[in-house]
Residue, then its C-alpha position, 0 to 999 in steps of 0.5 A: m500499500f505504501s512504500y516510504k524509506i527514510k535515510i537516517m541522519s548521522g550526528n543528530t542526537r537531539k530528541n525530536v518529538f512528533i505530536i500527531h493529531g487525529t480527525g478534525g485535529h490541529p496543533k493547538e488543540n487538546w494537550f498538544p501546546w501544553l506538552k510542547e511547552q513542557l518538553e522544549p526546556m528539556g532540550c526536545k524539539v517538538i513538531i506538531p504537523q497539520f495534516p489535511t482533515p477531515e477532507n483529503q484525510t488519507p495515509e497518502t496525504w498525511f505521509k506527504v505532509l510528514d515527508r517535509y520533516r524527513g530529516e527530523y525522523t531519527p533514532e532519537t525520535i519520540l512519537v506521541a499520537h492521539s486518536l486517528g493519529s495513533a493509527f497513522a503512527l503505526r503506519i509510519l512505524e510500519n513504513y519508515s525503516v528507522r528504529i525510533k526511541a519510543a511511541f506513545l499512542v493515545s486512544a488508538p483506533i485499530g479496527v475493534r468496534p465500537i469506533k465512532n468514526w468507523d468509515g472515516d478511519q478505514p483508509f488508516i485501519g482497513k488494512p491489517f497492521d504488520w505488528e511483527v515489523i512495527r514491534t522492531r521499530a521503536g525501543k518502547f511503546v506505551v498505550f493509553h486508553s480510557e474505559d469510558d472513551p466515547m469515540v474508540g472502544i477500550g477493546n482497541g487499547i487492549e488489543l493494541a497493547k497485546n500486539l505490541g507487547a506495550e506498557f498499557v495505561r488503562l484509566p477509568n474516566a478519561g474519555h477520549f483524552n481530549a479537551k472535552a474530557g478535560y485534557t488540556k494537560f496530560e501529566l501522566l503522559l509527560e511523566k512517561i516521556k520524561e523517563l526517556v529525555 
């Protein structure tokens, strides 16, 4: 379906943190600006691309945007992704032949119903994920999911953590980890990232 190869940039030891939004998302929503503000003083370069959404929302159009940052995708990279952005992060790991430091996946839809935006998510989740390859492409995986997520059922988080052999952070009342659920800050995620930076 995709074929993307990224050349590893030698000599780049800065930790680049990519934050990837979901459907209808943008860089200024939810906890993204807050996380950027917290990580930059720690020496991280935080990149929050704007992907086309909801119009022209396909893996192909999103990879075209991400391609602009190819020089920043290094073994020191940390991926942080929310909602559909997490499904896209899995496609990045599947297709970019760089082993990165870590991937933090929040409220990820991977094809386990119920998923509220089932039809819109299909271009990203319709094809089976290559878990064997994905597992080799990050040094650490952490999956966050809430039991009361109204958008993406908890079964997605359970299955994702199992497929990745990931640390699974299961919370009871966090909704979709978005501003509507009170998540303009995400302290627990920050603590997990700080263990690596």
